[in-house]
N, C-alpha and C positions, 0 to 999 in steps of 0.2 A: 504494499500500499504506499503510495508516494504522498508525502506530505509537502505542500507547497511552502516555499520559504517565506519568511516574515521577520520583521525586525525583532519582535519579542523572542521568537525562537532562537535567533542568533545570540541573544543576550543571556537566556537562561535555559536550563533543561526543565522540560515540562512533562509531567505524567498525566495522560488523558484517560479517564474511566468512564464508561458508558454502562450504567446498570439497567438491565432489562429483566423482565419477569422470568426468563428462562436461562439466561447467561450474563455474565459480566465480561465486557470486552475492554481491553486496555492496550495502550501504546505509548511509548516514551520518545522524546526527542531523539532522532538518529536510528530508531528501530526500523527495520525493514519491513516487519509486518505486525499485525496486531496479534494479541494473545487473548484467550478466553478461559473462563472456568464456569461451572454451573451455579445458578442462583435457585429461585424456586419460591414456593409459598411460605417456606419457613425461614427464608434467608433474612438475617438481621444486619445492621450497620457493623456490628462487631466482626460478623462473618466476612464482610467486605474488607475491613482493615486487615483481618488476619490473612485472608486470602491473597490480598496484594502484597502483604509483607512476606509471605512465603514465596510467592513467585517472583517478586522483584528483589529479593534479598541481596544485598550487596550493591544495588544500583543506587545512584545518587541523583536526586531530582530537586530543583529549587522550589517548585510550586506544583499544584495539582488542580485539575479541572475534574469535576464529577458532574455527570448528568443523571438525573433520577426521575422515574415516572411518578411524580408527585407535585404538589403546589409548593413553590419555594418563595421565601422572602427573607432578605437579610442574611443570605448564606446559610439558612436553616430551613428544613422541611416544616411546613406549617399544616399541610393535610397529607396524612400518610398514603404511601403507595398501596393500592388495593390488591396487587398481585404479589406482594412480598410479606415478610414476616413482621414482627413487633419491633418497636423502638426506634423508628426512623424520625419521628416528630421531634424537632429540637435537637437532635444529635449534633455534637460539635465535631465536625469532621477535621477542622484545622487543628484542633487539640488531639484528636485521636492519630492523625498522621504526622503530627508535629511539623507542619509545613503550612504556608499560606495556601488556602484553598478557595476556588471559586466554584460555588454550587448553583447549578441552574436545573430547570426542567428539561427532560431529555428532548422535547420537541424544540426548545430554544437552541440547544447544542446543535441539533441536526439542521435546523433553519441557517444558523450562522455558517456551517459548513457547506451549505447548499446555495448560498447567497452569491448573486452575480450582478449586483448593482441595482439602483432604482428602489422600488417599493415591492417587496416579495412577501407573499403569503405562504407559509408552509402549513400544510395540513398531514397529520399522521394518521392513516386508516389502519387501525389494528384492533385490539380488544375494544377500545373506545375510540376517541377522536381527540388527538393532540393538536395544538395550534400555536403558532407563533407568527408575528409580523416583524420583518426587518426593513427598516427605512434608513437610507444613507448610513448603512453600516451598523445601525443600533437596533438591537433585538429587544422585543417586548413579549412576554408570554400572553396568551389569550386563553381565557376560560370559556370558550363558547360551547363546549361539549353538551352542557345541561341546559342550555337555552331552549325554550320551546320551539318546535318546528311545525309539526302537523299531527292532527288526530290525537292531541294530548301526549304526544311523544316528543322527545328531545332530539336534537341533531345526532348525538351519539346513539340514541335508540335505533335510529334509522340507518346510519351509515357505518356503525361499529359492527362488531362481529355478531351481535344478537340480531341486528337488522338483516344482515346477509342471510343468516339461517331462516328468519321468519319470512323474508320477502322472495327469496331465491335470487340467484345471481343476476338475471336480466333485470328485475324490477330494482334490485339493489343498485346496480350500475346506473340506471336512470336516475335514482335518488342521488347518487354521488354527484352526477353531472349537475344536477339542480343545486345541490348544496354548496359545491365548489363555486358556482357562479354567483349565488347569493352572497356568500361570504367575500369573494374577490370584490364585488361591487361595494359591499358594506364597508370593507377596509380600505378602499380606494387603492387596491394593489394593481401593479403593472402586470404581475404574472403569479402563478401559483406552482409551487413544487409539492408533488404528493410523495409521501414516504410511508413507511409502515409496512407491516407484513401482507396486508391485503391489497396495496396499491398495484402490485403486479398482476392482480387478477382481473383488472379492467381490460377489456378488449379494445376499447377506444378511450384515449384521454380526453378529457373535456378541454374546451377551447382555452388558450392562454396558459396552458399547463404543460409541465414537464415532469418526468418520472425521476424521483430522487434515488439516492443509494444510501444504504444504512451506514456505510463507512463514512458518510459525510459528518456524522455525529462526532467522530474522532477528529476530523479536521476542524469542526466547530470548537472543540475543546482547546486547540492550539490558538485559534483565532480569538478566544476569551481574553488572552493575555497580550494581544497585539494592540 
């Protein structure tokens, strides 16, 4: 996995960690490829710290980026991830790693890694719906998943995994096209990047949309320090 050069990367060694519901992926400055290890529904932040410590023993990093599937504020998780274990809310990652840490929602990290100028809306189609807006290089998390959409259901209810199973793939894809265009217009975005495990199941991409790459989250972790 090639990591683009950036001034921050030239100055400090950065470790980037992307925490998912099934795996933790991580890569350090100068590494040729990412590494990973399992997470899961019982996975705790202490498991994360121990797992990284075991696999990166002897490696020296100046700072760390962590992307998590939860609501983040002030470098702390304020709403716990639904697909992981206990103890994430309020956990002090900087103290645990004994390094400066930038903690963001995983959609923000993937959005930063996918960004190519202008105003970009990132939407992650997975178990739920992750979202982030990047404008002029600045990323902001969006909590649009639980906003009402139609028939008493939220955006996440329709375009998340539950919606795909309930609607069937053809109707689900039509809903994705509608939701993407509604949110693109609402956020005044120039274009949309679709990520997440279900984005690749679309037979046709919505207008003004490109397909993302999950490795972009790791690139976004480097960009956090640029």
